[in-house]
matplotlib code that plots the C-alpha trace (Angstrom):
import matplotlib.pyplot as plt

x = [0.0, 1.2, 2.4, 0.7, -1.4, -0.3, -2.7, -1.7, -3.2, -3.3, -0.7, 2.0, 1.8, 2.4, 1.5, -1.8, 0.1, 2.4, -0.2, -2.4, 0.6, 1.9, -1.6, -1.2, -4.6, -4.8, -7.3, -8.1, -7.9, -10.6, -10.3, -12.7, -12.5, -15.6, -15.6, -18.9, -18.1, -15.5, -13.9, -11.7, -8.1, -7.2, -10.6, -13.0, -10.5, -7.1, -4.0, -3.4, -7.0, -6.6, -3.6, -5.3, -8.3, -6.2, -4.2, -7.2, -8.9, -6.9, -7.2, -8.5, -7.3, -8.5, -8.5, -8.0, -10.0, -8.7, -10.1, -13.0, -12.6, -15.2, -13.0, -10.4, -12.6, -13.8, -10.1, -9.2, -12.2, -11.5, -8.0, -9.3, -12.1, -9.4, -7.2, -4.4, -2.6, -2.8, 0.0, -1.4, 1.4, 0.0, 0.9, 2.7, 0.3, 1.9, 0.2, -3.0, -5.6, -5.7, -3.7, -6.1, -9.1, -7.2, -6.7, -10.3, -11.1, -8.8, -10.5, -13.9, -12.9, -11.0, -14.2, -15.9, -12.7, -10.7, -8.0, -7.4, -3.9, -3.8, -0.8, -1.2, 2.1, 2.9, 5.3, 6.5, 6.8, 5.0, 4.5, 7.3, 9.1, 5.8, 5.6, 9.3, 8.5, 5.5, 7.8, 10.1, 7.2, 6.2, 9.9, 10.0, 6.3, 7.4, 10.5, 8.1, 9.0, 6.6, 4.8, 6.2, 9.8, 8.8, 7.7, 10.9, 13.0, 10.6, 10.7, 14.6, 14.7, 11.8, 14.0, 16.4, 13.9, 14.7, 13.0, 14.4, 11.6, 10.4, 7.5, 6.8, 5.2, 4.4, 0.8, -0.4, 2.0, 0.7, -2.9, -2.1, -0.5, 3.2, 4.4, 3.1, 0.9, 3.8, 6.4, 3.9, 3.2, 6.8, 7.7, 5.1, 6.6, 10.3, 9.9, 11.0, 10.8, 10.7, 13.2, 11.9, 13.1, 11.1, 13.1, 12.9, 9.1, 9.0, 8.8, 11.7, 11.3, 11.6, 14.6, 14.1, 15.8, 15.0, 13.8, 12.7, 15.8, 18.1, 15.8, 16.2, 20.0, 20.0, 18.0, 20.6, 23.4, 21.5, 20.8, 24.4, 25.9, 23.6, 24.6, 28.3, 28.3, 26.3, 28.4, 25.3, 25.9, 23.0, 23.3, 21.7, 18.9, 15.7, 16.0, 13.1, 12.3, 8.8, 6.8, 3.1, 2.1, 4.6, 6.9, 9.7, 12.2, 11.9, 14.0, 16.9, 16.7, 16.8, 19.4, 21.7, 21.2, 22.2, 25.3, 26.2, 25.6, 27.7, 30.6, 30.5, 30.7, 27.1, 25.4, 21.6, 20.0, 16.7, 15.7, 12.0, 9.8, 6.6, 3.8, 3.3, -0.4, -3.0, -2.1, 1.1, -0.2, -2.8, 0.2, 2.4, 0.4, 0.5, 4.2, 6.1, 9.5, 11.9, 14.2, 13.8, 15.7, 15.0, 17.3, 16.5, 15.9, 18.7]
y = [0.0, 3.5, 5.5, 8.7, 9.9, 12.8, 15.6, 18.3, 20.8, 20.9, 23.9, 21.2, 20.4, 16.8, 14.4, 12.5, 9.3, 10.0, 11.0, 7.9, 5.6, 6.9, 7.5, 11.3, 12.9, 16.2, 18.8, 20.9, 24.7, 26.2, 28.0, 30.7, 32.6, 34.8, 35.2, 33.0, 29.6, 27.7, 24.4, 22.1, 22.0, 18.7, 17.3, 19.5, 21.2, 20.0, 22.4, 22.2, 23.1, 26.1, 27.4, 26.7, 28.7, 31.6, 31.6, 31.6, 34.5, 37.8, 39.9, 36.9, 37.1, 33.9, 33.6, 30.8, 30.2, 28.2, 25.0, 25.4, 24.0, 21.5, 20.3, 19.7, 17.7, 15.6, 14.6, 14.2, 12.4, 8.8, 8.7, 10.0, 7.5, 4.8, 6.2, 7.0, 10.4, 13.0, 15.3, 18.2, 20.0, 23.5, 26.2, 29.1, 31.0, 34.3, 33.3, 32.0, 31.3, 27.6, 26.7, 28.5, 26.4, 23.4, 24.5, 25.2, 21.6, 20.3, 22.1, 21.1, 17.5, 17.6, 18.5, 15.3, 13.0, 14.5, 11.7, 12.5, 13.4, 16.0, 18.3, 21.2, 22.5, 25.6, 24.4, 27.9, 27.0, 27.1, 24.9, 22.5, 23.1, 22.3, 19.1, 18.3, 18.7, 16.4, 13.9, 14.0, 13.3, 10.4, 9.1, 9.3, 7.7, 4.8, 4.4, 3.9, 7.0, 8.5, 11.8, 13.9, 12.9, 13.4, 16.9, 17.9, 16.6, 18.3, 21.7, 21.5, 21.6, 23.7, 27.0, 25.3, 25.8, 28.3, 29.0, 30.9, 31.5, 33.8, 34.2, 35.8, 39.0, 41.2, 41.7, 39.1, 40.2, 43.8, 42.5, 40.6, 43.7, 42.4, 45.1, 48.6, 49.5, 51.7, 48.9, 46.4, 48.9, 49.6, 45.9, 45.3, 47.9, 47.0, 43.3, 43.2, 39.8, 39.3, 37.2, 36.3, 34.0, 32.6, 31.8, 32.3, 32.5, 35.4, 36.4, 38.7, 41.8, 41.0, 41.9, 42.4, 41.3, 42.1, 39.2, 35.6, 34.0, 36.3, 36.0, 32.2, 32.6, 34.9, 32.7, 30.0, 32.3, 33.3, 29.9, 28.7, 31.6, 31.1, 27.4, 28.2, 31.1, 29.1, 26.0, 23.9, 20.2, 19.5, 15.8, 16.4, 18.3, 17.6, 19.3, 20.1, 22.0, 23.4, 24.9, 26.0, 25.1, 23.2, 25.6, 25.1, 26.7, 24.3, 21.2, 23.6, 25.3, 22.0, 20.5, 23.5, 23.4, 19.6, 20.3, 23.3, 21.1, 18.4, 20.7, 21.5, 17.7, 17.2, 14.1, 14.5, 11.1, 12.2, 15.2, 15.8, 17.7, 19.4, 21.2, 24.5, 24.7, 27.4, 28.9, 30.3, 30.3, 33.0, 35.4, 34.4, 33.6, 30.5, 30.4, 30.2, 28.4, 27.9, 25.8, 24.8, 22.8, 21.8, 20.0, 16.3, 15.1, 13.4]
z = [0.1, -0.8, 2.1, 0.6, -2.4, -4.5, -5.9, -8.0, -10.5, -14.2, -13.8, -13.2, -17.3, -16.6, -19.5, -18.8, -19.7, -16.8, -14.1, -14.9, -14.9, -11.5, -9.9, -9.6, -9.3, -11.2, -10.5, -13.6, -13.8, -15.9, -19.1, -20.7, -24.0, -23.3, -19.5, -19.2, -20.6, -18.8, -19.7, -17.6, -18.8, -20.1, -19.8, -21.7, -23.7, -24.6, -24.3, -27.9, -28.8, -26.3, -28.2, -31.5, -30.5, -29.3, -32.4, -34.6, -32.7, -33.3, -30.2, -28.1, -24.3, -22.6, -18.9, -16.5, -13.1, -10.3, -9.1, -6.4, -2.8, -3.9, -6.7, -4.2, -1.8, -4.6, -5.3, -1.6, -0.4, -1.9, -0.2, 3.1, 3.2, 2.7, 5.4, 3.0, 3.7, 1.0, -0.3, -2.5, -4.5, -5.5, -7.9, -6.3, -4.1, -5.5, -8.9, -7.9, -5.0, -5.9, -2.8, -0.5, -2.2, -1.5, 2.2, 2.4, 1.1, 3.9, 6.5, 5.6, 5.5, 8.6, 10.4, 9.2, 9.2, 12.1, 11.9, 8.1, 7.1, 4.3, 3.7, 1.2, 0.0, -1.7, -4.5, -5.0, -8.7, -12.0, -15.1, -15.7, -12.4, -10.5, -12.6, -11.6, -8.0, -8.4, -10.1, -7.2, -4.8, -7.0, -6.7, -3.0, -2.5, -4.7, -2.4, 0.5, 2.2, 4.7, 4.0, 6.5, 5.2, 1.6, 2.3, 4.1, 1.2, -1.4, 0.5, 0.5, -3.4, -4.4, -4.2, -6.8, -9.7, -12.6, -16.1, -19.0, -21.6, -24.3, -26.5, -29.9, -28.8, -25.8, -26.2, -23.8, -21.2, -21.5, -21.3, -18.2, -16.6, -16.7, -19.0, -19.9, -23.0, -24.4, -24.2, -26.0, -28.8, -29.2, -29.3, -31.9, -34.2, -33.6, -33.6, -30.1, -28.2, -24.5, -22.5, -19.2, -16.1, -13.2, -10.1, -6.3, -6.5, -8.8, -12.6, -13.3, -15.1, -19.0, -20.9, -24.8, -27.9, -31.4, -33.5, -32.7, -34.2, -32.0, -28.9, -29.0, -29.2, -26.4, -24.2, -24.7, -23.8, -20.7, -19.5, -20.0, -18.5, -15.4, -14.9, -15.2, -12.9, -10.4, -10.9, -11.5, -12.1, -14.4, -13.8, -10.3, -11.8, -13.7, -17.1, -19.3, -22.7, -23.3, -26.0, -26.4, -30.1, -31.9, -33.9, -36.5, -34.3, -31.4, -32.8, -33.7, -30.4, -28.6, -30.7, -30.3, -26.4, -26.4, -28.3, -26.1, -22.9, -24.5, -25.1, -21.4, -20.5, -19.8, -21.1, -20.1, -20.3, -18.6, -20.9, -20.2, -23.0, -21.9, -23.5, -21.5, -20.3, -20.2, -16.8, -18.3, -21.9, -21.0, -20.3, -23.2, -26.1, -28.2, -28.7, -25.6, -25.5, -22.7, -20.7, -17.0, -14.3, -10.7, -8.4, -7.5, -4.0, -2.2]

ax = plt.figure().add_subplot(projection="3d")
ax.plot(x, y, z, "-o")
ax.set_aspect("equal")
plt.show()
């Protein structure tokens, strides 16, 4: 019998094949294109269809809505009634109220099942990084480690996550309040592309670069400079590349990254590839691309 069960949200951007195989319960975020009709991400609308619809509708700025406390209760209850501890790994609370909904669900269930063990964790992470933390939780659970010890180990590595990413234009960032309107207009006229980082629980202020090809090259340079400066041994880390909609630039980007890492003595066998989901896609548009890493638990 498993020492604990694992619940996360669709914001972790893990493949359905993986979550089903490893028995990870995924609570969907909701996606809306009109502010009235909402669809469960990954269940009622696929991530690809979400991006295709965004791509087809010029000036379309979809939004996401977090899972409700009831959604979390429905996910926790089957484990609680079997007496199985629950570890729920949530999207950073700085980006969403989803964690609070999970805490509300926990409180309600504890009133009925006072002996239940439900731990709601702030991953402090987004997209691929949240998914990497969930994968580490799966590894620890499969090793037979108790939930309390698993939480301790997970919390020790969650601060090591870092993402470098870019997208094709600035309008979605402007619409979401990440940059000003003047910068967005200038970016459109001058073909400026944003370069962004996520680390220490925050989205860093965007740098800019002219042209898509140059922005991807600069992204690689920033990533490689960072791991060299910080003396990061990537063989101790999860490494992933990710995209929204498939684009022709992705394979050359990935190949160049692989070659540059090989020059530096890295032979990455566990290279993950993800499709970046709607919780980030509403801010980036259909064409985000990036690289992410998170240290593995000891």
